[in-house]
C-alpha positions in Angstrom: -245.5 266.3 41.3 -247.5 265.8 38.1 -247.2 262.6 36.1 -244.5 262.8 33.5 -242.5 265.6 34.9 -238.8 265.0 34.3 -236.7 263.6 37.2 -234.2 266.4 37.2 -235.0 270.1 36.6 -232.2 272.6 36.7 -233.8 276.1 36.6 -230.5 278.0 36.3 -229.7 278.7 32.6 -227.0 276.6 31.2 -223.5 278.2 31.7 -222.6 277.4 28.1 -225.7 279.0 26.7 -229.4 278.4 26.4 -232.1 277.9 28.9 -232.5 275.6 31.9 -232.2 271.9 31.7 -234.6 268.9 32.2 -233.3 265.3 32.4 -235.5 262.2 32.4 -233.6 259.3 34.0 -234.0 255.8 32.8 -232.2 252.5 33.6 -229.2 251.7 31.5 -231.1 248.8 30.1 -234.8 248.8 29.4 -236.9 251.7 30.8 -239.0 253.5 28.3 -240.1 257.1 28.0 -243.9 257.2 28.4 -246.2 259.3 26.2 -246.7 261.7 29.1 -243.0 262.1 29.7 -242.5 262.8 25.9 -245.2 265.4 26.1 -243.4 267.2 29.0 -240.0 267.0 27.3 -241.5 268.4 24.1 -243.3 271.2 25.9 -240.1 272.2 27.8 -238.0 272.1 24.6 -240.5 274.5 22.9 -239.9 276.9 25.9 -236.2 276.9 25.3 -235.1 274.2 27.8 -232.3 271.7 27.1 -234.0 268.3 27.4 -232.4 264.9 27.7 -233.2 261.3 28.3 -230.3 259.8 30.2 -229.6 256.1 30.5 -228.1 255.9 34.0 -226.5 258.6 36.2 -223.2 258.6 34.4 -224.9 259.7 31.2 -226.9 262.4 33.0 -223.8 263.8 34.6 -222.0 263.9 31.2 -224.9 265.7 29.6 -225.0 268.3 32.5 -221.2 268.8 32.4 -221.4 269.4 28.6 -223.7 272.3 29.3 -221.3 273.7 31.8 -223.1 272.7 35.1 
């Protein structure tokens, strides 16, 4: 794995529209997105991916459910 790649990559297009999804997971408190991680998220967004930074698993699940996964 390359440095900065998001923790969760869902290659199947979102059921509620749009492209695939990338989620960077962070602790609910603290945890910062590095410059390398920002660069990956920005590059994926420019390619039509849904990109999110989730603070904890519950937030990640909510984001994925909102997209229809």
